[in-house]
C-alpha positions in Angstrom: -20.3 -34.0 55.7 -19.1 -30.8 54.0 -20.8 -31.8 50.7 -24.1 -32.4 52.5 -24.0 -29.0 54.2 -23.2 -27.4 50.9 -26.1 -29.2 49.2 -28.5 -28.2 52.0 -27.3 -24.6 51.9 -27.7 -24.5 48.1 -31.2 -25.8 48.4 -32.2 -23.3 51.0 -30.6 -20.3 49.1 -32.2 -21.4 45.8 -35.6 -21.6 47.4 -35.1 -18.1 49.0 -34.0 -16.6 45.7 -36.9 -18.1 43.8 -39.3 -16.7 46.4 -37.6 -13.3 46.1 -37.9 -13.4 42.3 -41.5 -14.3 42.5 -42.2 -11.5 45.0 -40.4 -9.0 42.8 -42.4 -10.1 39.7 -45.6 -9.8 41.7 -44.5 -6.4 42.9 -44.0 -5.2 39.3 -47.6 -6.2 38.5 -48.8 -4.3 41.6 -46.6 -1.3 40.5 -48.4 -1.2 37.2 -51.6 -0.7 39.0 -50.3 1.8 41.6 -47.6 4.5 41.6 -46.6 4.6 45.3 -42.9 3.8 44.9 -40.4 4.0 42.1 -40.3 0.6 40.3 -36.6 -0.1 41.2 -37.3 0.5 44.9 -40.4 -1.7 44.8 -38.5 -4.5 43.2 -35.6 -4.3 45.7 -37.9 -4.2 48.7 -40.1 -7.0 47.4 -37.1 -9.2 46.6 -35.5 -8.6 50.0 -38.8 -9.3 51.8 -39.4 -12.5 49.9 -35.8 -13.7 50.3 -35.6 -13.0 54.0 -39.1 -14.3 54.6 -38.2 -17.5 52.9 -35.0 -17.9 55.0 -37.0 -17.3 58.2 -39.7 -19.8 57.2 -37.2 -22.4 56.4 -35.4 -21.8 59.7 -38.6 -22.0 61.7 -39.7 -25.2 59.8 -36.2 -26.6 60.5 -35.3 -27.3 56.9 -31.7 -26.6 57.8 -31.5 -29.7 60.0 -29.8 -32.9 58.8 -32.1 -35.8 58.1 
């Protein structure tokens, strides 16, 4: 049971991190076109937004539940 929970948690966190990295990369491209925020701030905000948004979406879609 503990291994199953760890595997589900690893899958959810990995998905959230990948979403955060994608959002950060996309933000860098947007930053090259605009100069509204410092690049580091933009990357941090975008990663956080993508990471938390992914966790929220997975929670709403009940990916945390055991199958």
